[in-house]
C-alpha positions as CSV (number, residue, x, y, z in Angstrom):
1,M,-6.1,2.8,-7.4
2,R,-6.7,0.0,-4.9
3,A,-4.8,-0.6,-1.7
4,V,-4.8,-3.5,0.7
5,V,-3.6,-2.1,4.0
6,Q,-2.5,-4.6,6.7
7,R,-1.5,-3.6,10.2
8,V,1.7,-5.4,10.9
9,K,4.1,-6.0,13.7
10,Y,6.8,-6.4,11.0
11,A,7.1,-6.8,7.2
12,S,9.9,-7.3,4.7
13,V,10.3,-7.7,1.0
14,S,13.1,-9.6,-0.8
15,V,14.0,-9.9,-4.4
16,G,16.3,-12.7,-5.6
17,G,17.1,-13.6,-2.0
18,E,18.2,-10.0,-1.2
19,L,16.4,-7.9,1.4
20,V,15.3,-4.7,-0.2
21,G,12.8,-3.3,2.4
22,K,11.9,-3.9,6.0
23,I,9.7,-2.2,8.6
24,E,8.7,-2.9,12.2
25,K,5.3,-1.8,13.4
26,G,3.2,-0.2,10.7
27,F,1.4,-0.9,7.5
28,M,2.2,-3.3,4.7
29,V,0.4,-1.8,1.7
30,L,-0.3,-3.6,-1.6
31,L,-1.0,-1.0,-4.2
32,G,-2.6,-1.6,-7.6
33,V,-2.8,1.2,-10.2
34,C,-5.7,1.0,-12.6
35,E,-6.0,2.4,-16.2
36,G,-7.2,6.0,-15.9
37,D,-5.6,6.7,-12.5
38,T,-4.0,10.0,-12.1
39,E,-1.9,12.1,-9.7
40,K,-5.2,13.0,-8.0
41,H,-5.9,9.4,-7.3
42,A,-2.4,9.0,-5.8
43,A,-3.0,12.0,-3.6
44,A,-6.4,10.7,-2.4
45,I,-5.2,7.2,-1.5
46,S,-2.0,8.5,0.1
47,K,-3.9,10.9,2.3
48,K,-6.3,8.1,3.4
49,I,-3.5,5.6,4.1
50,A,-1.4,8.1,6.1
51,G,-4.5,9.1,8.2
52,L,-6.0,5.7,8.9
53,R,-6.6,5.3,12.6
54,I,-6.4,1.6,13.1
55,F,-4.0,1.2,16.0
56,D,-5.3,0.7,19.5
57,D,-5.5,3.5,22.0
58,P,-5.2,2.9,25.8
59,D,-8.9,2.0,25.8
60,D,-8.4,-0.7,23.2
61,K,-10.2,1.3,20.5
62,M,-8.8,1.6,17.0
63,N,-8.2,5.4,17.3
64,L,-4.5,6.0,16.6
65,S,-2.7,6.6,13.3
66,L,0.8,5.7,12.0
67,S,2.1,9.1,13.2
68,D,0.6,8.5,16.7
69,V,2.4,5.2,17.1
70,G,5.6,6.0,15.1
71,G,4.8,3.3,12.6
72,D,6.2,2.9,9.1
73,I,5.0,1.7,5.7
74,L,6.2,-1.1,3.4
75,L,4.6,-0.3,0.0
76,I,4.5,-3.0,-2.6
77,S,3.2,-2.7,-6.2
78,Q,0.6,-5.3,-7.1
79,F,-1.1,-5.2,-10.4
80,T,-3.1,-8.3,-9.6
81,L,-5.4,-6.2,-7.3
82,H,-7.2,-5.3,-10.5
83,A,-7.8,-8.9,-11.6
84,D,-11.1,-9.5,-13.3
85,C,-12.3,-13.0,-12.4
86,K,-15.9,-12.8,-13.8
87,K,-15.4,-15.3,-16.6
88,G,-13.7,-18.6,-16.3
89,Y,-10.8,-19.4,-14.0
90,R,-7.9,-17.4,-15.6
91,P,-8.0,-13.8,-14.3
92,S,-7.8,-10.9,-16.8
93,F,-5.6,-8.0,-15.9
94,I,-6.8,-5.6,-18.6
95,K,-7.9,-3.0,-16.1
96,A,-4.4,-2.8,-14.5
97,A,-2.4,0.2,-15.7
98,R,0.6,-0.5,-18.0
99,P,4.0,-0.2,-16.3
100,E,4.8,3.1,-18.0
101,T,1.8,4.6,-16.3
102,A,1.7,2.5,-13.1
103,N,5.3,2.9,-12.0
104,P,5.3,6.7,-11.9
105,L,2.1,6.7,-9.9
106,Y,3.4,4.1,-7.6
107,E,6.6,6.2,-7.0
108,L,4.5,9.3,-6.6
109,T,2.3,7.5,-3.9
110,A,5.5,6.5,-2.1
111,S,6.7,10.1,-2.2
112,M,3.4,11.5,-0.9
113,L,3.4,9.0,1.9
114,R,7.0,9.9,2.9
115,E,5.9,13.6,2.9
116,A,2.8,12.8,5.0
117,L,4.8,10.8,7.5
118,G,7.7,13.2,7.7
119,G,10.6,11.3,6.5
120,E,12.4,9.4,3.7
121,D,13.0,6.4,6.0
122,R,9.4,6.0,7.0
123,V,8.3,4.4,3.7
124,K,10.1,1.4,2.3
125,T,9.3,-0.1,-1.1
126,G,9.6,-3.2,-3.1
127,V,10.9,-3.4,-6.7
128,F,8.3,-2.4,-9.2
129,G,7.6,-5.3,-11.5
130,G,10.0,-7.5,-9.6
131,D,9.5,-11.1,-8.4
132,M,9.1,-10.3,-4.7
133,Q,8.8,-12.4,-1.7
134,V,6.9,-10.6,1.1
135,E,6.9,-11.7,4.7
136,L,4.8,-10.1,7.4
137,L,3.2,-10.7,10.8
138,N,-0.4,-9.3,10.5
139,D,-1.3,-7.6,13.8
140,G,-4.9,-8.2,14.8
141,P,-5.4,-9.2,12.0
142,V,-6.5,-5.8,10.7
143,T,-6.8,-5.5,6.9
144,I,-8.5,-2.6,5.2
145,I,-9.3,-2.4,1.5
146,L,-9.3,1.1,-0.1
147,D,-10.4,1.9,-3.6
148,T,-10.2,5.4,-5.1
149,D,-13.6,4.7,-6.8
150,E,-15.0,4.9,-3.3
151,L,-13.0,7.9,-2.1
152,T,-13.5,11.6,-2.8
153,V,-10.9,12.4,-5.5
154,K,-10.3,16.1,-6.0
């Protein structure tokens, strides 16, 4: 799995002109599921996202987590995070998991994040496979890229 985590002042997602998810301070997370990813990968990336300490403390050091600042998550599925651009100019998405595999793992990740943050309302989602319009105000900017290939997956 890959995740792009952006610290935001606000973020929202709309589908067909209808608002389907919105948060204030927190993380806007783009999540890509790769072929071969499992529930263990979802657990590892969820734990890492929920625990990231990338909010400023009183000494202006990135030392506070979402829980410390009362932040929320907007989680968006994004298969294009697994684009292979090695050859030519048209990306290949062969490494991205098929929807029948990716959607359950995306939903599981959302569930695990809700559990880690202590509430159903703490994690908003987009529409899996939908044509989404995402709006955000990046705070910092702070953007972190996570890949379960680089995390300890138990």
